[in-house]
N, C-alpha and C positions, 0 to 999 in steps of 0.2 A: 244477537249473534252476528258475527261478521260474514259478509257474503263476498267471497274471493273467487274469481274465475280465471281460467287460462285464456290466452288470446293468441291470435296469429300476428306475431311481431314483425316489424320491419327493422332490419339491422344490416350492418356491413359484413362483407366476407372477412374471414379471419385475418387475411393478409393486410387488410386496410383498417382493422379495428383501432389500432393505436393512433393512426393518423386522423381518423374520424372523431374519436372520443374527445370531448371538450368539457371544460368546467361548466357548472350550471350558469345559466344566463345572468343570474342576479348576484353573483359574487365577484364579478369583475366589471370594470367600466367599459364603455365602448372603445376608448383608446387602448386599454389593455387587451381587449378582444381583437382589435385590428392587428396589434403586434403579435399576438399568439397565432393568428391565422395567416400572417404574412408568409407568402411563398408556399402555402399549403391549401390547394384548392379542395382538398378532401375534408378540411376541418368543419365540424358540425356547427361552429359558430356562424357560418354563412347562412344557416337555416334558423338557428335559435336567436341570433342577434344580427339580423340582416343589414342593419345600418352600417356595418363594417365595410360593405361594398360601395359605400358612398363617402364623400368627404366628411370631415368632422363637423361641418356646419349644417348637415342634414338634420331634419326633425325626425328622431327615431320612431315617432308615432304617426308619421305621414303614411298615406295610402300606398305610395310607391315603395316604401320600405317593407311593409307587410307583403306586398305583391312580389317583391324581390325574394323574400323568404319562401313564398310558394314556388316561384320559378326555380330557385335553387333546389328545393325538395324534388321537383319534377326532374331536374337535371341529374341529381344524385340517383334517382330511380332509373332513369333512361340509360345512364352510363354504368350501371352496376355497382355504384359506390354504396348503394343500399338495395336490398332485395327483400321481398316478403316471404316469410316461411310458408311451407306447404300446409301446415296444420296448426291447430291451436295448441299452445304449449304453456307451461310454467317455465320460468328461468331461475336458476340458482345463481346469485351474484355474491361473490366473496371478495372482500377488500382486506388487504394485509398491509399495515403501516409499520415501518421501522423508524423509530425515533430515539432520541437520547434517553428517553424514559423507558424504552423497551419496545417489544413488538405487540401490536394490537391487531386482532383479526375479528371481522364481523361477517356473518353469512346470512343472507336474506332471500326471500322469495319475491320475484317480480311477477305480478299478476294484475288483474283489474279489480278495482273495488267500486262499490255502488255509490252513486250520488245520493240515492235514497238513504243509505246508511250515514252519509255525511250530514244530510239535513235532519235526520232523526236523532243524531247524537251517538250512534254506535261508533262512528268515527269522530273523535273529540279533538278540538283545537285548543290552543292555549295562548294565542296571540291574535290581536285585532289586525285587520288588513287595511291597506291604503287603497282607496277607490281607484286612483289613477294607475296603480300597479295591477289591480284586477282588470281594469279596462284594457291594459296592454296585453295581458296574457289571453283574455277572452277574445280580443280582436285577432291576435296571432293564431289562436286555435281555430277561429272561424275562417280566416282566409286560407290557412294551410290545410284545413280539414284533418288535423292531426294534433295529438298531444306529444310534444317533442321532449319533455322532461318529466321524469317520474317524481311523485311525491314520496318523501321519506317518512315512513310510518313505523311505529313500534307497538309492541304488545307484551303482556307479561309472559315471560319465558315459559314454555310448556314442553314437556319431555317428548310427547308423541311427534310434534312438529319438528323438534330438533333431530329426532331419528330419521324422519322422512327427508329432511334436508341433507342429512348425512348420506342417505341412500342415493339421493339425486346428484350428489357431487362426487360419486365414484367415477373412475375412468378419466380420460383426458377431457379437459374443458374445451369449449369451442373458441374461447378467447383466453389468453394468458399473456399479459404484457405489463410492463412497469411504466408508470407515468407519475412524475412529481413525487417520487419516493413511495408510491403506493402500488402494490401488485393487484391487478384487477383480473379476476377469473370468472368466467360465466359458463354454466352448463345448461343445455336445452333439455327439458323434460317432456317427452312425447308419449310415454307409456300411459295408457288410459287408466290402468289400475292405480298407478302412483298419483296421477292427476286427481283422481276421485278421492283418494285418501287425504291429499293435501287440502282440497276444498272442504272435505268433511272436518278436517282438523281445525281449520279456521272458523268453520261454522260453530265450533264449540267455544270460540273466543268471544267473550262478552264485549270487549272494547278494543278498538284500534286508536292510537293516538298519533296525531300529526306532529312529527318531530321537526321536520323542515319541509317547506313547500306550502305554506298557508295561502299564498297568492295563487299558486297553481291549482290547489283544490277549490278555492273560492271561485276562481275563473271557470273551472269545470262545471260547477253548479250553475253559474250564471249562463254559461254556454248551453247547458241542458235546457234551461228555462226558455232561451231564445228558440232552440230547435223544436222543443215541445209545442210552443205556441204556434209555430209555423207548420206543424204536422197534424193535420186533421185526423190522421189515422195512427196517432201515437199509441204504442202498445206497452212501452216500458222496457223492451228488450233491445232497442236500438243501441248502436255503439256509443252514441252520445250520452247514454245513461250511466256510463262508467268512466273512470279515469285510472290511469296507470300508477301503481304504487310499488315500492319496494318495502317489504315487511321484515324488520329485524327484531329479534327478541331483545327485551329491555336490558338484559344483563350483559349484552355484548357492545352496547353503545359507549362512545367516547365523547364526552362533552368538555369543551374548553370555555373559558370566560369570554364574554362579549364586552369589550371595553368602550369607554366613552371619551370623546374629546370635545372641548368647548372652545368656541372662537374668541370669546372675551370673558372677562371677569365682572361684567356689569359695573357696579359702583365701586368695586374693590381694586386695589393694586395687589401684587403678590403678598406683601407683608400683612396687609389688613385682611386679606382673604384667609391666610393661615390662622390669624387670630380668630376670625369668625368660625372657622372649622372646629376650634377648640371647645365650642359649646357642646358638640356632640361626639367629638373624637379626641383621643390622645394623638398628638402629632409628633412624630420623631423623624429627624433627618436620617437619610440612609446613604452610605457611600457606594451602594450598588443598586442595580435595578430591583424594583419591588413588584413581584407578582404574588398576590395573596395566596396563602397556604391553608387558610381556614375561613369559615364563615365569620362575618363581622369585621373582616380586614379589607383594606383598600390600598392600592398603590397610587401615589400622586406624583406626576412629573410636572414641575412648575419652575420656570426660569432656570432651566438647565440643572435642576436639583431634584432628586427623588426623595419622597417622604413615605413613611408607613403610617397609615391611619388605622386606629383600632376603635371600633364603635363603643361608646360608653353606655349606651342603652342596651336593653335586653330585647330589642325588637326582633332580632333573629330567632328568638324563642317564642314568638307569638303563635297563637293557635290558628291565626289566619294564614292559609298557605301562600297567599300573595304577599302579605305584609312582611313576612319573615325572610323573603328573598333579599339577597344583598343588593340586587338591582333596584328593588323597591326602597330599601333603606337609603340608597344613594339618591333616589328621586325625592324622597320625603325629607331628607336631611341636608341635601346639597343643591340639587338642581332647582327645585321649586322655591324653597325659602331664601336661598342666597343669590341665585342667579336668575330667578324669574322665568325659568324654563319649565312651564307647567304641562306642556303637551309635547313630549319629545318626538311624537309621530309627525308633527307638522312644523316644529320650530327649526329654522335653518341655522340657528346658533349652535346646534349640537350635531355631531356625527358619530359613527360607530366603527370600531375596528375589531375584526375577528381575532380570537385568541391565537390562531395558528400563525399570525404575523409577528407575534412576540413583542417584547418590550421595546425592541429597536424601532418598530413601526410607530409606537407612541412617542418616542423621542424625536423621530423624524418629523412627525406631524407638528409638534410644538416648535422644534428648532427651525422649521421652515418659515415660521411667522404666521402661518395661516390659522393656527390655533394657539390659545393661551395656556391651556392646561389639559392634561390627560389623566384619566382615572382607570386603573386596572381593577377589574372586578373578579371576585371568586366565582367559579362556575356554578350554574344551577344544576342540580342532580336530576337524573331521570326520574327518581321517585318523587321529587318535588314537582316536576312537570306533570306527572300522573295525578298528584294530589290537586294541583291547580285545575287541570282539565276535568278531573272527576268531580270537582266542586262546581263546575260550570263557570269558573272565573277566568280572567285573562291576566297574563303577565304584562309588565311593561314591554314596549317594543324592543326588539333586538336583545333578548335575554339569553338565548342559547346559541352556541356555535358548535355544531356537530362536525367531527372530523374522523375519518376522511369524508370528503364530499363525493356524492354520486356523480359519475360521469354521464353527460348527456350524449346521445347519439348511438349508444350501444344497442338500445332497443327503443323503438317508438311505437305508439298506438295510433293507427289511422282510424278516421271516423267515417269513412265511406266504404 
């Protein structure tokens, strides 16, 4: 059963919310963050990616960078850019995205979840993490004494919680602004009876799933271990025993493909690579951009030409929840046997592009000369994510791209 608690959040006043709110630290580069925060002293990236306050030659993992993040947090608090609420609350967070395919809305609860639940498997993950990225967020958390970005969690939709969220989002929101095509609305829930009902509702949920934020949740567990070892009077109720999450029902999530780009073709040239692909795929030239519309399909952009690849095997019908994923088929049929990329978590010859950036980003990556080929992948479904996590297995890295992304800086959890 999931243990979900209200907390006393630290957040901006309504008039500054749109200026403070920032993309998650891990979906933009340091240079992109510098550009976004240019001429905006309120931007939360000064806290979540403090290297932007230095030149591009700075080591983002140096002590002075983390201390700069701490100094910026203190400045935000002293100047009223952030303030701490008066009492423990849940927060309802709604995002509404308008796109060419229609409008998408998702409504979740912001609260604290338990590190114990994460370590025991009540909160399940579906991707492995990279130690250096865990190191970064654990260090960031330790120096700032705060969790600055929420973990994106999901659960099997449940009627009672849906009704409670509906009740909590009545009336005017404390935040309501448009950013990057997404409407962000937040309501603060301080009614003790409603808070108790929401906690009780989550207590009936068997499993929460990490949708996005694997490094943040792993870093929270690592940070708890450090603090617990240093605290001879550890009781299990200290703030470091919890981390901030936003819980959305599974039937409201919007998943896009997570695409792959490779720097070289190994032993192949474009013509021989296409021939090698024909062992496992039918390969057809396309006069237009190719974004897969069904499982077992891939788009390939190579030498300024798009191709549609259709898998010849029936691997996508496998009983193994990992093996049947398109990203797994791509790994086992292309990356490993043809290109020698056996561990995409560590191999510098591969990179990843989120589906929100579209086919144009794949073309740009290849046409720039930095990459030789781009592969567009069909999205992993939420049910597939739950199947993999439920089986205690792990997907290949960068398998899911959830959109819209949660904003950082709207609510943070302090650890003191």
